Backbone as a printed PyTorch tensor [residue, N CA C, xyz], in Angstrom:
tensor([[[ -99.8560,   30.9650,  175.4790],
         [ -98.7670,   30.8030,  174.6010],
         [ -98.6450,   29.3800,  174.3870]],

        [[ -98.8560,   28.2080,  175.4570],
         [ -98.9640,   26.8480,  174.9540],
         [ -99.4660,   26.5950,  173.6350]],

        [[-100.6880,   26.9910,  173.2140],
         [-101.6750,   26.9750,  172.0480],
         [-100.6430,   27.4000,  170.8840]],

        [[-100.2130,   28.3780,  171.1570],
         [ -99.0200,   28.9560,  169.9930],
         [ -98.2900,   28.2820,  169.4150]],

        [[ -97.4880,   27.3930,  170.6960],
         [ -96.6640,   26.5010,  170.1460],
         [ -97.1650,   25.2470,  169.4950]],

        [[ -98.3520,   24.7140,  170.0250],
         [ -99.0250,   23.5810,  169.4890],
         [ -99.3530,   24.0640,  168.0630]],

        [[ -99.4700,   25.1390,  167.8220],
         [-100.3550,   25.1790,  166.5710],
         [ -99.3710,   25.4240,  165.3450]],

        [[ -97.8950,   25.6710,  165.9950],
         [ -96.8830,   25.0890,  165.1080],
         [ -96.0230,   24.2000,  165.0180]],

        [[ -96.6560,   22.8710,  165.8610],
         [ -96.5410,   21.5810,  165.7970],
         [ -95.1850,   21.6650,  166.8480]],

        [[ -95.1960,   22.2210,  168.0670],
         [ -94.1380,   22.1850,  168.7330],
         [ -94.6590,   21.8360,  170.3140]],

        [[ -94.4000,   20.8190,  170.8270],
         [ -94.7590,   20.1080,  171.9790],
         [ -94.2240,   20.9110,  173.2050]],

        [[ -95.0560,   21.9150,  173.9520],
         [ -94.8880,   22.2760,  175.0450],
         [ -95.2280,   21.9310,  176.3630]],

        [[ -93.7600,   21.6820,  177.4370],
         [ -94.1860,   21.0900,  178.5600],
         [ -93.3560,   22.1250,  179.4510]],

        [[ -94.2680,   22.0960,  180.7960],
         [ -93.7990,   22.8240,  181.8140],
         [ -92.5560,   22.0180,  182.4280]],

        [[ -91.6150,   22.5360,  182.9500],
         [ -90.4490,   21.4050,  183.8020],
         [ -91.0490,   21.0870,  184.7720]],

        [[ -90.0890,   19.9310,  185.4400],
         [ -90.5870,   19.2300,  186.3730],
         [ -89.8260,   20.0610,  187.9880]],

        [[ -88.9130,   21.0450,  187.8010],
         [ -88.9490,   21.6540,  188.8490],
         [ -88.4670,   23.3310,  188.2650]],

        [[ -88.0700,   23.9490,  189.4060],
         [ -88.1100,   25.3240,  189.1980],
         [ -86.7290,   25.6110,  188.4840]],

        [[ -86.3530,   27.1560,  188.1640],
         [ -85.0020,   27.4010,  187.2600],
         [ -84.3650,   27.6520,  188.5820]],

        [[ -84.4170,   27.6620,  189.8110],
         [ -83.7480,   27.7710,  190.7840],
         [ -83.0960,   26.4570,  191.1380]],

        [[ -83.9920,   25.3950,  191.1080],
         [ -83.7820,   24.2150,  191.5190],
         [ -82.8600,   23.5790,  190.3650]],

        [[ -83.1020,   24.0030,  189.0430],
         [ -82.5500,   23.5000,  188.2060],
         [ -80.9140,   23.7290,  188.2610]],

        [[ -80.6690,   25.3100,  188.4190],
         [ -79.2110,   25.8320,  188.7840],
         [ -78.5830,   25.0190,  190.1500]],

        [[ -79.2370,   24.7180,  191.1420],
         [ -78.7020,   24.1840,  192.1360],
         [ -78.1300,   22.9970,  191.5830]],

        [[ -78.8400,   21.9740,  190.8880],
         [ -78.8830,   20.6750,  190.0340],
         [ -77.5530,   20.8000,  189.2510]],

        [[ -77.5200,   21.8800,  188.6230],
         [ -76.5740,   22.0040,  187.5490],
         [ -74.9460,   22.0740,  187.9790]],

        [[ -74.6970,   22.7440,  189.3000],
         [ -73.6270,   23.2670,  190.0100],
         [ -72.7250,   22.0330,  190.2310]],

        [[ -73.2070,   21.1400,  190.8970],
         [ -72.1450,   19.6410,  191.1490],
         [ -71.8210,   19.1150,  189.6510]],

        [[ -72.7860,   19.0940,  188.6360],
         [ -72.5500,   18.7090,  187.4350],
         [ -71.4460,   19.3450,  186.6830]],

        [[ -71.3980,   20.8310,  186.8960],
         [ -70.2910,   21.5540,  186.2870],
         [ -68.8020,   21.1900,  187.1730]],

        [[ -69.2430,   21.2810,  188.1850],
         [ -68.1410,   21.0740,  189.2190],
         [ -67.2040,   19.8130,  188.9280]],

        [[ -67.8080,   18.6820,  188.6340],
         [ -67.5580,   17.4690,  188.5860],
         [ -66.8820,   16.9100,  187.4020]],

        [[ -66.9730,   17.9470,  186.5130],
         [ -66.6290,   17.9890,  184.9520],
         [ -67.6090,   17.0620,  183.8890]],

        [[ -68.9920,   16.8740,  184.5900],
         [ -69.7300,   15.9680,  184.0770],
         [ -70.4350,   16.6230,  182.9880]],

        [[ -70.0410,   17.7380,  182.3590],
         [ -70.7390,   18.3790,  181.0690],
         [ -69.9040,   19.0970,  180.6280]],

        [[ -69.8780,   19.1620,  179.0130],
         [ -69.0220,   20.1670,  178.6000],
         [ -69.8080,   21.4050,  178.0100]],

        [[ -69.7890,   22.3530,  178.3290],
         [ -70.2010,   23.6160,  178.4080],
         [ -69.6530,   24.3390,  176.7130]],

        [[ -70.8080,   24.7060,  175.7200],
         [ -70.3910,   25.4990,  174.5730],
         [ -69.5590,   26.8710,  175.0510]],

        [[ -68.5080,   27.2050,  174.2740],
         [ -67.7930,   28.4710,  174.1380],
         [ -68.8370,   29.5030,  173.7360]],

        [[ -70.0140,   29.6770,  174.0790],
         [ -71.1110,   30.6270,  173.9350],
         [ -70.9760,   31.8220,  174.6530]],

        [[ -70.6770,   32.8030,  174.2460],
         [ -70.5780,   34.4400,  175.2890],
         [ -71.8780,   34.4190,  176.1050]],

        [[ -72.8400,   34.6650,  175.5430],
         [ -74.2690,   34.8340,  176.4680],
         [ -74.3480,   33.7810,  177.3130]],

        [[ -74.1670,   32.4790,  176.9100],
         [ -74.6620,   31.5020,  178.1280],
         [ -73.1950,   31.6370,  179.0760]],

        [[ -71.9910,   31.4610,  178.9070],
         [ -71.2030,   31.8140,  179.7470],
         [ -71.6740,   33.0840,  180.8130]],

        [[ -71.6620,   34.1170,  180.1720],
         [ -71.8750,   35.5710,  180.7660],
         [ -73.3920,   35.0760,  181.9070]],

        [[ -74.3050,   34.4810,  181.2340],
         [ -75.5610,   34.1540,  182.2660],
         [ -75.3600,   33.3360,  183.4190]],

        [[ -74.2880,   32.2200,  183.1160],
         [ -74.0750,   31.5230,  184.2210],
         [ -73.1540,   32.1060,  185.1810]],

        [[ -72.0580,   32.8710,  184.5250],
         [ -71.1290,   33.7860,  185.6940],
         [ -72.0180,   34.3620,  186.7690]],

        [[ -73.2920,   35.2840,  185.8460],
         [ -73.6550,   36.3100,  186.4590],
         [ -74.7310,   35.6440,  187.7650]],

        [[ -74.9670,   34.4520,  187.7580],
         [ -76.2360,   33.6390,  188.5430],
         [ -75.5030,   34.0040,  190.4450]],

        [[ -76.6510,   34.4830,  191.0390],
         [ -76.7460,   34.6570,  192.2910],
         [ -77.1020,   33.6730,  193.3540]],

        [[ -76.4150,   33.1200,  194.0140],
         [ -76.9970,   32.3720,  194.8450],
         [ -77.4770,   32.7650,  196.4280]],

        [[ -78.5030,   32.5340,  197.1180],
         [ -78.8900,   33.1490,  197.9490],
         [ -79.3780,   32.5360,  199.0510]],

        [[ -79.1520,   32.4740,  200.4880],
         [ -79.9830,   31.8430,  201.2170],
         [ -81.2760,   32.3700,  201.5530]],

        [[ -82.5050,   31.7100,  201.5950],
         [ -83.8100,   32.2230,  201.8470],
         [ -83.9310,   32.0990,  203.5620]],

        [[ -85.0450,   33.0410,  203.7400],
         [ -85.5230,   32.9100,  205.3210],
         [ -85.7530,   31.6360,  205.7970]],

        [[ -85.9250,   30.4010,  205.1800],
         [ -86.3380,   29.3000,  205.5390],
         [ -85.0360,   28.5650,  205.3940]],

        [[ -83.9660,   29.4560,  205.2270],
         [ -82.6540,   28.3410,  205.1030],
         [ -82.5560,   27.5840,  203.6410]],

        [[ -83.5610,   27.7690,  202.6490],
         [ -83.1300,   26.9930,  201.7680],
         [ -82.6280,   27.8110,  200.3980]],

        [[ -81.6290,   27.4870,  199.7540],
         [ -80.8340,   28.3420,  198.8670],
         [ -81.4860,   28.4580,  197.6400]],

        [[ -81.5560,   29.4180,  197.1360],
         [ -82.2500,   30.0430,  195.5930],
         [ -80.9180,   30.6560,  194.8110]],

        [[ -81.4080,   30.4820,  193.3950],
         [ -80.3140,   30.9070,  192.5200],
         [ -81.2960,   31.4550,  191.5460]],

        [[ -80.6730,   32.5690,  190.8290],
         [ -81.3780,   33.4310,  190.2030],
         [ -80.2900,   34.4210,  189.4450]],

        [[ -80.9140,   35.0420,  188.2750],
         [ -80.1950,   36.1410,  187.7470],
         [ -80.1710,   37.3510,  188.6530]],

        [[ -79.4980,   38.5000,  188.5350],
         [ -79.2540,   39.5870,  189.1160],
         [ -80.3800,   40.3250,  188.6920]],

        [[ -80.8370,   41.6040,  189.2610],
         [ -81.9200,   42.4950,  188.9140],
         [ -81.8010,   42.8660,  187.5740]],

        [[ -82.6630,   42.6510,  186.9150],
         [ -82.1500,   43.3440,  185.2020],
         [ -81.6940,   42.5420,  184.7030]],

        [[ -80.9750,   41.2000,  185.0210],
         [ -80.1670,   40.2740,  184.1760],
         [ -81.0950,   39.3890,  183.1600]],

        [[ -80.2920,   38.3370,  182.6700],
         [ -81.3850,   37.4320,  181.9140],
         [ -80.7840,   35.9340,  182.3810]],

        [[ -81.5920,   34.8360,  182.2370],
         [ -81.2360,   33.4230,  182.3840],
         [ -81.6150,   32.7760,  181.5010]],

        [[ -82.1650,   33.1580,  180.3570],
         [ -83.1140,   32.5110,  179.3000],
         [ -82.0520,   31.1200,  179.0340]],

        [[ -81.0180,   31.4640,  178.7200],
         [ -80.0310,   30.3280,  178.0370],
         [ -79.6310,   29.6940,  179.0030]],

        [[ -79.0180,   29.8590,  180.0380],
         [ -78.3480,   28.8230,  181.2230],
         [ -79.6060,   28.2470,  181.6700]],

        [[ -80.7850,   28.9000,  181.8310],
         [ -81.9460,   27.9600,  182.3530],
         [ -82.2590,   26.7680,  181.3160]],

        [[ -82.0430,   27.1300,  180.1340],
         [ -82.4400,   26.0910,  179.1030],
         [ -81.1210,   25.1060,  179.1600]],

        [[ -80.0330,   25.2860,  179.1850],
         [ -78.9700,   24.0870,  179.8520],
         [ -79.2230,   23.7420,  180.8290]],

        [[ -79.6350,   24.3140,  182.2550],
         [ -79.9200,   23.4910,  183.2430],
         [ -80.7910,   22.3440,  183.1670]],

        [[ -82.1150,   22.9070,  182.6520],
         [ -83.1690,   21.9100,  182.6160],
         [ -82.9340,   20.8340,  181.6210]],

        [[ -82.1390,   21.2820,  180.4270],
         [ -81.9670,   20.2270,  179.5080],
         [ -80.9020,   18.9900,  180.3040]],

        [[ -80.0680,   19.6960,  181.2110],
         [ -78.9570,   18.8460,  181.7050],
         [ -79.6660,   17.7680,  182.7240]],

        [[ -80.3440,   18.6600,  183.3100],
         [ -81.4910,   17.9980,  184.7580],
         [ -82.0170,   16.7740,  184.1240]],

        [[ -82.6680,   17.1160,  182.8350],
         [ -83.5350,   15.9370,  182.2900],
         [ -82.8920,   14.8340,  181.5430]],

        [[ -81.6400,   15.2510,  181.1940],
         [ -80.9850,   14.2720,  180.2100],
         [ -80.3400,   13.1280,  181.6690]],

        [[ -79.9100,   13.7960,  182.5070],
         [ -79.3330,   12.9550,  183.6760],
         [ -80.8030,   12.0530,  184.5560]],

        [[ -81.5910,   12.3880,  184.6380],
         [ -82.7080,   11.8170,  185.3470],
         [ -83.1130,   11.1020,  184.3560]],

        [[ -83.0720,   11.1010,  182.8110],
         [ -84.2230,   10.1460,  181.8610],
         [ -83.2170,    9.1660,  181.7630]],

        [[ -81.6980,    9.3290,  181.8180],
         [ -80.6670,    8.3200,  181.7000],
         [ -80.6550,    7.3280,  182.9840]],

        [[ -80.6030,    8.0130,  183.9950],
         [ -80.3830,    6.8050,  185.2740],
         [ -82.2000,    6.2510,  185.3400]],

        [[ -83.2610,    6.7430,  185.0760],
         [ -84.0510,    5.9540,  184.7520],
         [ -84.3100,    4.8240,  183.6040]],

        [[ -83.8230,    5.0160,  182.6720],
         [ -83.5120,    4.0260,  181.8850],
         [ -82.5690,    3.0040,  182.4280]],

        [[ -81.5260,    3.1730,  182.9440],
         [ -80.5420,    2.2520,  183.5390],
         [ -81.1340,    1.4580,  184.4940]],

        [[ -81.8290,    2.2060,  185.3080],
         [ -82.6180,    1.5200,  186.3400],
         [ -83.4540,    0.2710,  185.9370]],

        [[ -84.0270,    0.2990,  184.6240],
         [ -85.1830,   -0.7020,  184.1190],
         [ -84.3290,   -1.4290,  183.4300]],

        [[ -83.0730,   -1.3300,  182.9900],
         [ -82.5760,   -2.2450,  182.3030],
         [ -82.3970,   -3.7540,  182.7650]]])
Protein backbone atom coordinates (compact mmCIF):
# COMPACT_ATOMS: atom_id res chain seq x y z
CA UNK A 1 0.00 0.00 0.00
CA UNK A 2 2.83 2.39 0.82
CA UNK A 3 4.13 2.09 -2.75
CA UNK A 4 0.69 2.85 -4.21
CA UNK A 5 0.61 6.14 -2.28
CA UNK A 6 4.20 6.91 -3.24
CA UNK A 7 3.37 6.36 -6.92
CA UNK A 8 0.83 9.16 -6.59
CA UNK A 9 3.28 11.52 -4.86
CA UNK A 10 1.79 11.01 -1.38
CA UNK A 11 4.13 10.40 1.53
CA UNK A 12 2.90 7.54 3.70
CA UNK A 13 4.09 7.31 7.30
CA UNK A 14 3.17 4.97 10.09
CA UNK A 15 1.85 6.68 13.21
CA UNK A 16 4.04 6.96 16.29
CA UNK A 17 1.31 5.40 18.43
CA UNK A 18 -1.59 2.98 18.20
CA UNK A 19 -5.13 4.11 17.44
CA UNK A 20 -6.08 3.21 21.02
CA UNK A 21 -3.27 5.35 22.43
CA UNK A 22 -4.28 8.22 20.14
CA UNK A 23 -7.88 8.00 21.39
CA UNK A 24 -6.68 8.03 25.01
CA UNK A 25 -4.57 11.12 24.25
CA UNK A 26 -7.54 12.82 22.55
CA UNK A 27 -9.95 12.41 25.49
CA UNK A 28 -8.40 15.03 27.82
CA UNK A 29 -7.93 17.43 24.91
CA UNK A 30 -11.66 17.26 24.18
CA UNK A 31 -12.62 17.46 27.87
CA UNK A 32 -10.42 20.54 28.41
CA UNK A 33 -11.81 22.31 25.32
CA UNK A 34 -8.44 22.16 23.60
CA UNK A 35 -9.91 21.27 20.22
CA UNK A 36 -12.88 22.41 18.16
CA UNK A 37 -14.59 19.46 16.52
CA UNK A 38 -16.26 19.76 13.16
CA UNK A 39 -20.02 19.35 13.05
CA UNK A 40 -19.59 16.24 10.90
CA UNK A 41 -22.13 13.46 11.44
CA UNK A 42 -19.94 10.41 10.75
CA UNK A 43 -16.98 11.69 12.78
CA UNK A 44 -19.24 12.50 15.74
CA UNK A 45 -20.96 9.09 15.54
CA UNK A 46 -17.58 7.33 15.50
CA UNK A 47 -16.40 9.33 18.51
CA UNK A 48 -19.54 8.58 20.51
CA UNK A 49 -19.38 4.86 19.64
CA UNK A 50 -15.83 4.36 20.91
CA UNK A 51 -15.59 1.86 23.76
CA UNK A 52 -13.05 2.01 26.56
CA UNK A 53 -12.02 -1.30 28.13
CA UNK A 54 -9.54 -2.30 30.79
CA UNK A 55 -7.24 -5.08 29.60
CA UNK A 56 -5.95 -8.01 31.64
CA UNK A 57 -2.72 -6.16 32.40
CA UNK A 58 -4.73 -3.18 33.69
CA UNK A 59 -4.07 -0.97 30.66
CA UNK A 60 -7.03 0.84 29.13
CA UNK A 61 -7.75 0.37 25.44
CA UNK A 62 -10.18 2.25 23.25
CA UNK A 63 -11.67 0.92 20.04
CA UNK A 64 -14.79 0.87 17.94
CA UNK A 65 -17.47 -1.73 18.70
CA UNK A 66 -17.60 -4.96 16.70
CA UNK A 67 -18.65 -4.13 13.14
CA UNK A 68 -18.09 -0.41 13.75
CA UNK A 69 -15.74 2.04 12.10
CA UNK A 70 -13.24 4.54 13.47
CA UNK A 71 -11.35 5.79 10.42
CA UNK A 72 -12.43 9.42 10.68
CA UNK A 73 -12.02 9.76 14.43
CA UNK A 74 -8.74 7.84 14.21
CA UNK A 75 -7.40 10.37 11.69
CA UNK A 76 -8.54 13.23 13.95
CA UNK A 77 -6.95 11.67 17.05
CA UNK A 78 -3.60 11.10 15.36
CA UNK A 79 -3.61 14.58 13.78
CA UNK A 80 -4.40 16.16 17.15
CA UNK A 81 -1.63 14.16 18.82
CA UNK A 82 0.95 15.07 16.19
CA UNK A 83 -0.06 18.73 16.24
CA UNK A 84 0.21 18.96 20.03
CA UNK A 85 3.54 17.15 20.24
CA UNK A 86 5.06 18.88 17.22
CA UNK A 87 4.14 22.28 18.65
CA UNK A 88 5.55 21.36 22.06
CA UNK A 89 8.85 20.29 20.48
CA UNK A 90 9.10 23.52 18.49
CA UNK A 91 8.36 25.65 21.56
CA UNK A 92 10.91 23.74 23.60
CA UNK A 93 13.74 24.63 21.23
CA UNK A 94 12.82 28.31 20.77
